[in-house]
Backbone as CSV, one residue per row, in Angstrom:
resi,resn,N_x,N_y,N_z,CA_x,CA_y,CA_z,C_x,C_y,C_z
1,MET,-105.809,-23.485,-61.227,-105.421,-23.242,-62.756,-103.966,-23.451,-62.861
2,GLY,-103.766,-24.277,-63.681,-102.373,-24.817,-64.045,-101.759,-23.791,-65.072
3,ARG,-100.474,-24.030,-65.279,-99.727,-23.326,-66.357,-99.825,-24.000,-67.706
4,GLY,-99.660,-23.365,-68.739,-99.828,-23.989,-70.237,-98.671,-24.861,-70.400
5,LYS,-98.631,-25.680,-71.337,-97.591,-26.504,-71.730,-96.564,-25.823,-72.413
6,VAL,-95.283,-25.856,-72.149,-94.240,-25.311,-73.007,-93.430,-26.127,-73.844
7,GLU,-93.595,-25.691,-75.351,-93.152,-26.258,-76.138,-91.586,-26.520,-76.015
8,LEU,-90.769,-27.591,-75.986,-89.548,-27.762,-75.680,-88.833,-27.723,-76.966
9,LYS,-88.398,-26.427,-77.290,-87.210,-26.322,-78.350,-86.371,-25.194,-78.091
10,ARG,-85.399,-24.883,-78.616,-84.372,-23.798,-78.440,-84.912,-22.514,-78.513
11,ILE,-84.794,-21.798,-77.428,-85.270,-20.337,-77.447,-84.420,-19.394,-78.477
12,GLU,-84.911,-18.984,-79.604,-83.934,-18.123,-80.593,-83.509,-16.735,-80.153
13,ASN,-84.392,-16.110,-79.350,-83.919,-14.786,-78.895,-82.949,-15.009,-77.666
14,PRO,-81.832,-14.431,-77.893,-80.600,-14.512,-76.996,-81.070,-13.922,-75.558
15,THR,-81.615,-12.854,-75.581,-82.069,-12.313,-74.178,-83.114,-13.033,-73.495
16,ASN,-84.162,-13.573,-74.181,-84.973,-14.714,-73.499,-84.405,-15.921,-73.208
17,ARG,-83.229,-16.382,-74.089,-82.984,-17.605,-73.638,-81.933,-17.418,-72.452
18,GLN,-81.387,-16.316,-72.130,-80.501,-16.118,-71.070,-81.520,-15.916,-69.904
19,VAL,-82.518,-15.278,-70.029,-83.308,-15.059,-68.736,-83.940,-16.476,-68.399
20,THR,-84.375,-17.211,-69.468,-85.114,-18.631,-69.143,-83.999,-19.330,-68.414
21,PHE,-82.719,-19.317,-68.916,-81.562,-20.251,-68.413,-81.368,-19.723,-67.017
22,SER,-81.297,-18.487,-66.748,-81.139,-18.115,-65.042,-82.186,-18.428,-64.307
23,LYS,-83.608,-18.201,-64.654,-84.737,-18.798,-63.968,-84.661,-20.200,-63.717
24,ARG,-84.534,-21.037,-64.738,-84.707,-22.449,-64.615,-83.484,-23.064,-63.925
25,ARG,-82.463,-22.384,-64.087,-81.097,-22.746,-63.154,-81.186,-22.569,-61.645
26,ASN,-81.740,-21.357,-61.407,-82.117,-21.153,-59.949,-83.273,-22.006,-59.534
27,GLY,-84.115,-22.372,-60.296,-85.403,-23.323,-59.720,-84.798,-24.549,-59.609
28,LEU,-83.772,-25.072,-60.504,-83.317,-26.457,-60.283,-82.489,-26.516,-59.114
29,LEU,-81.657,-25.496,-58.920,-80.723,-25.396,-57.600,-81.671,-25.364,-56.437
30,LYS,-82.715,-24.679,-56.637,-83.510,-24.618,-55.296,-84.152,-26.054,-54.953
31,LYS,-84.717,-26.461,-55.903,-85.424,-27.792,-55.922,-84.354,-28.900,-55.283
32,ALA,-82.987,-28.658,-55.933,-82.138,-29.655,-55.334,-81.787,-29.589,-53.819
33,PHE,-81.679,-28.235,-53.394,-81.610,-27.785,-52.299,-82.633,-28.559,-51.231
34,GLU,-83.907,-28.364,-51.633,-85.078,-28.726,-50.948,-84.999,-30.160,-50.927
35,LEU,-84.702,-31.043,-52.046,-84.615,-32.192,-52.045,-83.733,-33.006,-50.934
36,SER,-82.398,-32.270,-51.070,-81.520,-32.673,-50.019,-81.801,-32.441,-48.518
37,ILE,-82.425,-31.636,-48.349,-82.943,-31.187,-46.924,-84.135,-32.065,-46.616
38,LEU,-85.073,-32.087,-47.342,-86.160,-32.921,-47.035,-85.849,-34.415,-47.008
39,CYS,-85.049,-34.872,-47.747,-85.142,-36.344,-47.962,-83.523,-36.827,-47.534
40,ASP,-82.856,-35.869,-47.243,-81.466,-36.213,-46.766,-80.694,-37.063,-47.731
41,ALA,-80.933,-36.271,-48.861,-80.381,-36.988,-50.063,-79.027,-36.224,-50.429
42,GLU,-77.965,-37.131,-50.776,-76.736,-36.570,-51.338,-76.852,-36.202,-52.616
43,ILE,-76.574,-35.031,-53.248,-76.806,-34.159,-54.382,-75.622,-33.606,-54.797
44,ALA,-75.390,-33.664,-55.946,-74.298,-32.767,-56.480,-74.764,-32.316,-58.037
45,ILE,-74.893,-31.192,-58.202,-75.076,-30.652,-59.691,-74.114,-29.750,-60.283
46,LEU,-73.741,-30.103,-61.406,-72.924,-29.114,-62.233,-73.541,-28.574,-63.373
47,ILE,-73.415,-27.456,-63.514,-74.272,-26.853,-64.731,-73.297,-25.683,-65.480
48,PHE,-73.173,-25.885,-66.811,-72.293,-25.085,-67.442,-73.058,-24.194,-68.479
49,SER,-73.050,-22.843,-68.204,-73.904,-21.921,-69.106,-73.389,-22.185,-70.486
50,PRO,-74.282,-21.504,-71.274,-73.706,-21.399,-72.738,-72.403,-20.665,-72.967
51,SER,-72.057,-19.779,-72.131,-70.752,-19.070,-72.132,-69.754,-19.841,-71.230
52,ALA,-69.968,-21.079,-70.879,-69.097,-22.034,-70.289,-68.886,-21.549,-68.731
53,LYS,-69.663,-20.853,-68.063,-69.451,-20.254,-66.658,-70.164,-21.511,-65.929
54,LEU,-69.273,-21.913,-64.877,-69.778,-23.048,-63.964,-70.822,-22.650,-62.788
55,PHE,-71.673,-23.508,-62.710,-72.685,-23.145,-61.550,-72.953,-24.516,-60.831
56,GLN,-72.764,-24.491,-59.573,-72.911,-25.969,-58.980,-73.381,-25.844,-57.567
57,PHE,-73.895,-27.103,-57.335,-74.585,-27.300,-55.932,-74.048,-28.534,-55.390
58,ALA,-73.792,-28.679,-54.086,-73.669,-29.930,-53.373,-74.108,-30.012,-52.097
59,SER,-74.888,-30.884,-51.840,-75.568,-30.851,-50.483,-74.389,-31.366,-49.370
60,HIS,-73.405,-32.133,-49.783,-72.320,-32.534,-49.161,-71.178,-32.079,-49.921
61,ASP,-69.920,-32.674,-49.688,-68.756,-32.325,-50.364,-68.773,-32.822,-51.720
62,MET,-68.440,-31.823,-52.718,-68.695,-32.242,-54.109,-67.737,-33.369,-54.485
63,ASP,-66.313,-33.159,-54.115,-65.522,-34.320,-54.580,-65.700,-35.577,-54.007
64,ARG,-66.425,-35.628,-52.846,-66.650,-36.897,-52.228,-67.876,-37.480,-52.971
65,THR,-68.816,-36.647,-53.278,-70.095,-37.197,-54.101,-69.672,-37.575,-55.519
66,VAL,-68.850,-36.894,-56.072,-68.212,-37.418,-57.584,-67.405,-38.687,-57.530
67,ALA,-66.587,-38.640,-56.287,-65.848,-39.940,-56.244,-66.814,-41.005,-56.139
68,LYS,-67.859,-41.006,-55.035,-69.070,-41.894,-55.019,-69.604,-42.235,-56.315
69,TYR,-70.080,-41.288,-57.014,-70.429,-41.516,-58.426,-69.603,-42.333,-59.381
70,ARG,-68.289,-41.892,-59.304,-67.390,-42.606,-60.238,-67.245,-44.097,-59.740
71,THR,-67.271,-44.326,-58.605,-67.116,-45.628,-57.900,-68.535,-46.421,-58.440
72,GLU,-69.549,-45.865,-58.277,-70.908,-46.530,-58.474,-71.061,-46.997,-60.005
73,VAL,-70.376,-46.131,-60.854,-70.746,-46.378,-62.362,-69.392,-46.960,-62.870
74,GLY,-68.605,-47.406,-62.131,-67.349,-47.986,-62.654,-66.241,-47.309,-63.268
75,LEU,-66.274,-45.876,-62.844,-65.036,-45.097,-63.548,-63.875,-45.248,-62.560
76,PRO,-62.680,-44.812,-63.373,-61.486,-44.956,-62.195,-61.372,-43.649,-61.515
77,GLN,-60.882,-43.793,-60.331,-60.703,-42.565,-59.383,-59.878,-41.891,-59.827
78,SER,-59.891,-40.564,-59.766,-58.779,-39.495,-60.275,-58.001,-39.133,-59.098
79,ASN,-57.073,-40.032,-58.567,-56.456,-39.731,-57.441,-55.364,-38.412,-57.796
80,ASN,-54.765,-38.790,-58.992,-53.922,-37.679,-59.375,-54.500,-36.190,-59.191
81,GLN,-55.594,-36.128,-59.747,-56.268,-34.789,-59.833,-56.754,-34.516,-58.398
82,LEU,-57.006,-35.374,-57.591,-57.420,-34.975,-56.179,-56.135,-34.799,-55.312
83,SER,-54.977,-35.340,-55.627,-53.679,-35.066,-55.148,-53.357,-33.490,-55.711
84,ARG,-53.551,-33.264,-56.824,-53.102,-31.986,-57.305,-54.106,-30.865,-56.518
85,THR,-55.299,-31.134,-56.567,-56.224,-30.164,-55.823,-55.788,-29.983,-54.263
86,MET,-55.599,-31.118,-53.783,-55.145,-30.896,-52.268,-53.858,-30.270,-51.998
87,GLU,-52.933,-30.400,-53.041,-51.578,-29.862,-52.996,-51.870,-28.242,-53.314
88,TYR,-52.784,-27.921,-54.135,-53.169,-26.531,-54.554,-53.609,-25.732,-53.345
89,TRP,-54.698,-26.217,-52.672,-55.245,-25.715,-51.364,-54.302,-25.702,-50.233
90,ARG,-53.530,-26.658,-50.327,-52.284,-26.589,-49.242,-51.521,-25.469,-49.565
91,HIS,-50.983,-25.363,-50.639,-50.113,-24.144,-51.248,-51.008,-22.848,-50.816
92,GLU,-52.120,-22.670,-51.234,-53.071,-21.594,-50.884,-53.253,-21.268,-49.587
93,MET,-53.313,-22.230,-48.695,-53.471,-21.973,-47.202,-51.945,-21.493,-46.657
94,GLU,-50.953,-21.935,-47.177,-49.753,-21.569,-46.631,-49.590,-20.058,-47.102
95,GLU,-49.794,-19.652,-48.298,-49.871,-18.336,-48.733,-50.699,-17.353,-48.062
96,SER,-51.776,-18.035,-47.675,-52.718,-17.040,-46.868,-52.013,-16.903,-45.512
97,LYS,-51.502,-17.882,-44.829,-50.976,-17.863,-43.500,-49.792,-16.854,-43.493
98,ARG,-48.932,-17.079,-44.546,-47.898,-16.157,-44.834,-48.268,-14.513,-44.935
99,ALA,-49.376,-14.307,-45.818,-49.906,-13.042,-45.803,-50.480,-12.450,-44.619
100,ILE,-51.049,-13.355,-43.855,-51.648,-12.937,-42.525,-50.576,-12.429,-41.482
101,ARG,-49.533,-13.298,-41.551,-48.343,-12.984,-40.604,-47.607,-11.600,-41.075
102,ASP,-47.583,-11.322,-42.344,-46.893,-10.177,-42.971,-47.839,-9.090,-42.631
103,LEU,-49.243,-9.038,-42.619,-50.014,-7.951,-42.370,-50.111,-7.878,-40.939
104,GLU,-50.140,-8.878,-39.993,-50.214,-8.584,-38.558,-48.757,-7.842,-38.202
105,THR,-47.756,-8.122,-38.825,-46.122,-7.521,-38.519,-46.560,-6.232,-38.765
106,LYS,-47.138,-5.693,-40.022,-47.139,-4.439,-40.391,-48.110,-3.602,-39.549
107,LEU,-48.976,-4.306,-39.201,-49.906,-3.658,-38.162,-49.255,-3.359,-36.966
108,ARG,-48.568,-4.073,-36.442,-47.510,-3.915,-35.135,-46.761,-2.639,-35.411
109,HIS,-46.088,-2.866,-36.575,-45.280,-1.839,-36.965,-45.810,-0.255,-37.067
110,LEU,-47.240,-0.445,-37.536,-47.971,0.866,-37.553,-48.261,1.430,-36.198
111,ALA,-48.582,0.434,-35.118,-48.570,0.658,-33.919,-47.727,1.076,-33.006
112,GLY,-46.505,1.029,-33.764,-45.173,1.474,-32.929,-44.572,0.252,-32.083
113,GLU,-45.170,-0.736,-32.423,-44.596,-2.137,-31.823,-43.542,-2.765,-32.675
114,ASP,-42.451,-3.457,-32.036,-41.681,-4.582,-32.824,-41.081,-3.729,-33.862
115,ILE,-40.474,-2.451,-33.724,-39.832,-1.595,-34.696,-38.343,-1.736,-34.461
116,SER,-37.792,-2.510,-33.290,-36.393,-2.329,-33.105,-35.642,-3.253,-34.186
117,SER,-36.387,-4.163,-34.941,-35.549,-5.050,-35.730,-35.652,-4.256,-37.233
118,LEU,-36.426,-3.129,-37.253,-36.233,-2.379,-38.765,-35.060,-1.539,-39.000
119,GLY,-34.700,-1.490,-40.165,-33.473,-0.621,-40.622,-34.016,0.890,-40.670
120,MET,-33.127,1.662,-41.131,-33.372,3.059,-41.253,-34.427,3.344,-42.519
121,LYS,-34.109,2.352,-43.606,-35.217,2.491,-44.829,-36.472,2.167,-44.479
122,GLU,-36.612,1.044,-43.619,-38.042,0.756,-43.366,-38.555,1.591,-42.344
123,LEU,-37.812,2.382,-41.467,-38.400,3.207,-40.689,-38.841,4.489,-41.381
124,ARG,-37.942,4.968,-42.475,-38.363,6.053,-43.048,-39.831,5.816,-43.822
125,GLN,-39.779,4.500,-44.572,-41.175,4.140,-45.072,-42.382,4.203,-44.137
126,LEU,-41.899,3.604,-42.903,-43.145,3.579,-42.007,-43.547,5.053,-41.600
127,GLU,-42.579,5.675,-41.582,-42.889,7.253,-41.088,-43.745,7.897,-42.106
128,ARG,-43.355,7.516,-43.538,-44.129,8.274,-44.663,-45.639,7.776,-44.545
129,GLN,-45.561,6.311,-44.284,-47.073,5.790,-44.320,-47.815,6.430,-43.215
130,LEU,-47.074,6.501,-42.036,-48.057,7.132,-40.950,-48.315,8.552,-41.235
131,ARG,-47.348,9.375,-41.691,-47.642,10.781,-42.207,-48.808,10.857,-42.996
132,THR,-48.793,9.823,-43.991,-49.892,10.095,-45.015,-51.244,9.525,-44.460
133,GLY,-51.180,8.513,-43.501,-52.463,8.192,-42.762,-52.714,9.318,-41.929
134,VAL,-52.057,10.064,-41.320,-52.548,11.251,-40.296,-53.108,12.225,-41.264
135,GLU,-52.504,12.498,-42.350,-52.828,13.521,-43.358,-54.312,13.113,-43.911
136,ARG,-54.563,12.037,-44.047,-55.804,11.454,-44.608,-56.937,11.717,-43.308
137,ILE,-56.570,11.278,-42.356,-57.401,11.111,-41.230,-57.884,12.752,-40.863
138,ARG,-56.810,13.635,-40.675,-57.241,15.073,-40.705,-57.944,15.817,-41.729
139,SER,-57.649,15.407,-42.910,-58.437,15.675,-44.119,-59.991,15.400,-43.953
140,LYS,-60.107,14.076,-43.427,-61.486,13.308,-43.429,-62.153,14.236,-42.162
141,LYS,-61.363,14.499,-41.005,-61.957,15.366,-39.870,-62.535,16.645,-40.142
142,ARG,-61.590,17.289,-41.143,-61.852,18.554,-41.499,-63.168,18.617,-42.553
143,ARG,-63.249,17.714,-43.405,-64.541,17.457,-44.104,-65.765,17.331,-43.300
144,MET,-65.501,16.418,-42.306,-66.807,16.078,-41.594,-67.000,17.244,-40.638
145,GLY,-65.908,18.199,-40.167,-66.429,19.232,-39.349,-67.176,20.258,-40.329
146,LEU,-66.619,20.533,-41.481,-67.322,21.518,-42.239,-68.791,21.084,-42.683
147,GLU,-68.881,19.792,-42.948,-70.079,19.221,-43.057,-71.188,19.548,-41.940
148,HIS,-70.461,19.268,-40.829,-71.420,19.537,-39.597,-71.663,21.052,-39.595
149,ILE,-70.783,22.039,-39.733,-70.988,23.269,-39.617,-71.909,23.793,-40.485
150,ASN,-71.858,23.183,-41.606,-72.803,23.640,-42.635,-74.200,23.155,-42.344
151,LEU,-74.314,22.013,-41.620,-75.478,21.523,-41.185,-76.167,22.420,-40.051
152,LEU,-75.334,22.718,-39.193,-75.641,23.674,-38.160,-76.267,24.974,-38.604
153,LYS,-75.457,25.437,-39.668,-75.757,26.918,-40.100,-77.268,26.721,-40.794
154,ARG,-77.415,25.613,-41.549,-78.763,25.349,-42.146,-79.889,25.300,-41.066
155,ARG,-79.587,24.592,-40.020,-80.477,24.487,-38.937,-80.866,25.961,-38.251
156,GLN,-79.570,26.677,-38.200,-79.830,28.039,-37.459,-80.589,28.985,-38.465
157,ARG,-80.358,28.889,-39.695,-81.145,29.633,-40.695,-82.644,29.300,-40.595
158,ILE,-82.960,28.079,-40.536,-84.279,27.456,-40.730,-85.040,28.049,-39.110
159,MET,-84.225,28.021,-37.917,-84.506,28.504,-36.830,-84.920,29.930,-36.694
160,GLN,-84.109,30.616,-37.429,-84.025,31.973,-37.591,-85.455,32.596,-38.345
161,GLU,-85.591,31.834,-39.339,-86.756,31.981,-40.130,-87.940,31.654,-39.434
162,GLU,-87.970,30.516,-38.771,-89.237,30.051,-37.873,-89.365,31.141,-36.713
163,ASN,-88.366,31.707,-36.155,-88.494,32.781,-35.057,-89.082,33.959,-35.732
164,THR,-88.591,34.317,-36.912,-89.117,35.436,-37.610,-90.747,35.474,-37.806
165,ARG,-91.042,34.259,-38.270,-92.372,33.952,-38.670,-93.213,33.880,-37.417
166,LEU,-92.776,33.347,-36.225,-93.578,33.411,-34.979,-93.638,34.879,-34.510
167,LYS,-92.742,35.774,-34.562,-92.783,37.029,-34.052,-93.780,37.881,-34.801
168,LYS,-93.738,37.565,-36.157,-94.878,38.086,-37.023,-96.288,37.822,-36.702
169,ARG,-96.431,36.560,-36.365,-97.688,36.037,-35.760,-98.003,36.624,-34.486
170,VAL,-97.007,36.793,-33.471,-97.436,37.330,-32.133,-97.805,38.795,-32.368
171,LYS,-97.043,39.763,-33.144,-97.457,41.054,-33.560,-98.909,40.983,-34.216
172,ALA,-99.179,40.224,-35.105,-100.431,40.212,-35.791,-101.680,39.999,-34.751
173,ALA,-101.332,38.999,-33.852,-102.264,38.594,-32.954,-102.845,39.583,-31.812
């Protein structure tokens, strides 16, 4: 038994329209993925929602597929944009590397390593950070210890009640 034919017209109810958009978008992306796997097709899909949110799928590199499309239909290549995109990612990569180096240095300092290059101000700040960290750890340990004690007390109370119940059964027998 098949599905009924759907009349293709704009869905007026915004909630129903959004639900339909999401389901059909996911179905389209799933079909594109399956087609790329089954037939080794190079696929690129761009979908903009009514609120201008971008959804995309590319079986290979999106930029390469778009460039291939532009060449195929005779559109000029956007080298300037590609160059800007590459520069942007190069900059992002450098920023990420710098952030990683800084975090690794901070981690070494927190471990008490490589602190000979630190001045008095940095050492005081590091000491404050370590003190705060130790206080948080102790607080967490106290909280966990109290929770464990409460658990053990509950278990003890349950066992005492069970013991009392069993003593009564023995006396009754």
